[in-house]
C-alpha positions in Angstrom: 73.1 82.7 212.4 70.1 82.2 214.8 69.1 79.0 213.0 72.6 77.7 213.3 72.7 78.6 217.0 69.4 76.8 217.6 70.6 73.7 215.8 73.9 73.7 217.8 71.8 74.1 221.0 69.6 71.1 220.0 72.7 69.0 219.2 74.0 69.7 222.7 70.8 69.0 224.5 69.4 65.9 222.7 72.3 63.5 223.6 71.8 64.3 227.2 68.1 63.4 227.3 68.4 59.5 227.4 71.0 59.6 230.1 68.9 62.0 232.1 65.8 59.9 231.7 67.7 56.8 232.6 69.2 58.2 235.8 65.8 59.7 236.8 64.2 56.3 236.1 66.8 54.5 238.4 66.2 57.1 241.2 62.4 56.6 240.8 62.7 52.8 241.1 65.0 53.1 244.1 62.5 55.5 245.7 59.5 53.4 245.0 61.1 50.0 245.8 63.5 51.1 248.5 62.1 48.7 251.1 62.4 45.7 248.8 66.1 46.5 247.9 66.8 47.0 251.6 65.4 43.6 252.4 67.3 41.7 249.7 70.6 43.6 250.3 71.8 41.4 253.2 71.7 38.3 250.9 73.7 39.9 248.2 76.2 41.4 250.7 76.7 38.0 252.3 77.0 36.2 248.9 79.6 38.8 247.8 81.6 38.3 251.0 81.3 34.5 251.4 80.5 33.4 247.9 81.7 35.5 245.0 85.0 36.7 246.5 86.1 33.2 247.7 85.2 31.8 244.2 87.4 34.4 242.5 90.1 34.0 245.1 90.2 30.2 244.7 90.4 30.5 240.9 93.4 32.7 241.3 95.0 30.4 243.9 94.7 27.5 241.4 97.5 29.1 239.5 99.7 29.7 242.5 101.8 27.8 245.1 100.6 28.9 248.5 100.9 27.2 251.9 98.3 29.5 253.6 100.9 31.7 255.4 103.5 33.0 252.9 103.0 35.1 249.8 101.3 33.2 247.0 103.8 32.5 244.1 102.3 32.4 240.6 103.1 29.1 238.9 100.7 29.2 235.9 99.2 25.8 235.0 101.7 23.8 237.1 99.0 22.7 239.5 96.7 21.4 236.8 99.6 19.7 235.0 100.7 18.1 238.3 97.2 16.7 238.8 96.9 15.0 235.4 100.5 13.7 235.5 100.0 12.1 238.9 98.8 8.5 238.5 97.3 8.6 242.0 95.0 11.4 240.9 93.8 9.5 237.9 93.1 6.6 240.2 91.2 8.9 242.6 89.1 10.0 239.7 88.3 6.4 239.0 87.4 5.8 242.6 85.1 8.8 242.5 83.4 7.6 239.4 83.0 4.1 240.7 81.4 5.2 244.0 79.3 7.9 242.3 77.8 5.6 239.6 77.3 2.7 241.9 75.7 4.7 244.7 73.5 6.6 242.2 72.2 3.4 240.6 71.6 1.7 243.9 70.1 4.8 245.6 67.8 5.9 242.8 66.7 2.3 242.0 65.7 1.6 245.6 64.1 5.0 246.1 62.0 4.6 242.9 60.8 1.2 243.9 59.9 2.3 247.4 58.1 5.4 246.1 56.2 3.3 243.6 55.1 0.8 246.3 54.1 3.5 248.8 52.2 5.5 246.2 50.2 2.6 244.8 49.8 0.2 247.8 49.8 2.4 250.9 46.5 4.2 251.3 47.1 5.6 254.8 50.1 6.7 256.7 52.3 7.8 253.8 53.7 10.6 256.0 55.0 7.9 258.4 57.0 6.2 255.6 58.4 9.5 254.4 59.6 10.3 257.9 61.1 6.8 258.5 63.0 6.7 255.2 64.2 10.3 255.6 65.5 9.7 259.1 69.0 8.4 258.0 69.6 11.8 256.3 69.2 13.5 259.7 72.0 11.4 261.2 75.3 13.2 261.4 78.2 11.6 259.4 80.1 11.1 262.7 77.2 9.0 264.0 77.2 7.1 260.7 80.8 6.2 261.2 79.9 4.8 264.7 77.1 2.7 263.2 79.4 1.4 260.5 82.2 0.6 263.0 79.7 -1.4 265.1 78.7 -3.4 262.1 82.1 -3.9 260.4 84.6 -3.7 263.2 87.4 -6.3 263.0 87.3 -7.5 266.6 83.8 -6.8 267.8 81.8 -6.1 264.7 78.3 -7.6 264.4 79.0 -9.0 261.0 82.2 -10.7 262.1 80.4 -12.1 265.2 77.5 -13.4 263.1 79.9 -15.1 260.6 81.8 -16.5 263.6 78.6 -18.0 265.0 77.8 -19.6 261.6 81.2 -21.2 261.1 81.7 -22.2 264.7 84.9 -20.3 265.5 86.1 -16.7 265.9 86.1 -14.7 262.7 88.2 -11.6 262.3 88.3 -9.8 259.0 89.4 -6.2 258.4 86.7 -4.9 256.2 88.1 -1.4 256.1 91.5 -2.4 254.8 90.0 -4.7 252.2 90.3 -3.4 248.6 87.4 -5.6 247.7 84.9 -4.3 250.2 85.8 -0.7 250.9 84.1 0.9 247.9 80.9 -1.3 248.2 80.8 -0.2 251.9 80.9 3.4 250.8 78.2 2.8 248.3 76.1 1.1 251.0 76.5 4.1 253.4 75.6 6.6 250.7 72.5 4.6 249.7 71.5 4.3 253.3 71.7 8.0 253.9 70.2 9.3 250.7 67.6 6.8 249.6 64.9 8.5 251.7 65.5 11.9 250.2 65.2 10.6 246.6 62.2 8.5 247.6 60.4 11.7 248.7 61.2 13.3 245.3 59.9 10.4 243.4 56.8 10.1 245.6 55.9 13.7 245.0 56.3 13.1 241.3 54.1 10.0 241.3 51.4 11.8 243.3 51.3 14.6 240.8 50.2 12.1 238.1 46.4 12.2 237.8 44.4 9.0 238.6 42.3 9.7 235.5 45.3 9.0 233.3 45.7 5.5 234.8 41.9 4.9 234.4 41.9 6.0 230.8 44.9 3.7 230.0 43.2 0.7 231.6 40.0 1.4 229.7 42.1 1.3 226.5 43.4 -2.1 227.5 46.9 -1.1 228.8 48.6 -3.6 231.1 50.6 -2.7 234.2 53.9 -2.9 232.3 52.7 -0.7 229.5 51.3 1.9 231.9 54.7 1.9 233.7 56.7 2.3 230.4 54.4 4.6 228.5 52.9 6.8 231.2 54.8 6.7 234.5 58.3 6.9 233.2 57.8 9.6 230.6 55.9 11.8 233.1 58.5 11.2 235.8 61.5 12.3 233.6 61.6 15.8 235.0 61.7 14.5 238.6 64.3 11.8 237.6 66.4 14.5 236.0 66.4 16.6 239.3 67.3 13.5 241.3 70.1 12.4 238.9 71.6 15.9 238.7 71.6 16.2 242.5 73.2 12.8 242.9 75.8 13.8 240.3 76.7 17.0 242.2 76.8 15.2 245.5 78.7 12.1 244.1 81.5 14.1 242.5 81.9 16.2 245.6 81.7 13.2 247.9 83.7 13.8 251.2 81.8 13.0 254.4 81.4 9.2 253.9 85.0 8.4 252.8 86.4 10.7 255.5 84.5 9.2 258.4 84.9 5.6 257.1 88.7 5.8 256.5 89.6 8.5 259.1 90.6 10.9 256.4 93.4 8.6 255.1 91.5 7.2 252.1 92.0 3.6 253.2 94.6 1.1 251.9 96.4 2.3 248.8 93.9 5.2 248.6 91.2 2.9 247.5 88.6 5.0 249.3 90.0 8.4 248.4 87.6 10.6 246.4 88.2 14.0 244.7 86.6 15.7 247.7 88.8 13.9 250.2 91.9 14.4 248.0 91.1 18.2 248.0 90.9 18.1 251.8 94.2 16.3 252.1 95.9 18.7 249.7 94.6 21.7 251.6 94.7 20.8 255.3 97.2 18.0 255.5 99.8 19.0 252.9 99.0 22.8 253.1 99.1 23.1 249.3 96.1 25.4 248.9 97.0 26.1 245.2 96.7 22.4 244.4 93.4 22.1 246.4 92.0 25.1 244.5 92.9 23.4 241.2 91.1 20.2 242.3 88.0 22.3 243.1 87.8 23.6 239.6 88.4 20.1 238.1 85.4 18.9 240.2 83.4 21.9 238.9 84.2 21.2 235.3 83.3 17.5 235.7 80.0 18.5 237.3 79.2 20.8 234.4 80.1 18.2 231.8 78.0 15.4 233.3 75.1 17.7 234.1 74.9 18.9 230.5 75.1 15.3 229.3 72.2 14.2 231.6 70.1 17.1 230.5 70.5 16.3 226.9 69.9 12.6 227.4 66.8 12.9 229.6 65.3 16.0 227.9 65.0 14.1 224.6 62.7 11.5 226.4 60.2 14.1 227.7 
């Protein structure tokens, strides 16, 4: 009987040991690292209030019909079905892709060329070039709109005035209403704002390549083109990946430039409307917050898809 009692007592005590040790270990970590947890707690509290909770709430709102004042009405997948059955929405996706791809190619191409020239041919004053090319990013979008209006205004724009001087009579052309020029103008504005930022990324990547690698390649008889293809580009792939992914995230969420250029209307026949501007119009002009939440998750899914594709394509080249 005593042996059975001892065995029963062991059976009751042993299962409690891991839990007791675990709780005591947690208390010990809290006691030893209390100041660290206290310092990082504000970030997690703010992220919970202004990050995690809004994300969850917007996901729920994507399945509802809500005007911001009344009680949300659950409608299932109706918002998503409405988006992909709307021909205007498919057109807006096309606008977004056109502006995103065009601005990415132009911005990254110019940025890489500038970074290459500054790194190889500017021996002094590189910081000056970095500040100069980064300056447009510091200009607020509203000021960008003023600059663009000064350049492309119908009545008093510098471009129309210059063309008028060349042809000998007054020239008035509405560049903002033109379906031919609206998207290229948006691409031009994006490239003007973001080329400096990408140039600094590329310049930091080029400066991280050791000079000894270039010297060894020249000793082996490599030409400038071979050095560029076989040394510079492969070593720059991680930096290019960061730049391409950031351009993708910004391009698919594009809002500032089309908003300030078209005054929030999207231009003639919505030729300048992007997904970000469409989301703004749905939420704050039509007060259809459920539809706007659905658009946000369409943007999120597109960003995930194209980011994964870019990682796979560029990772194989490292």
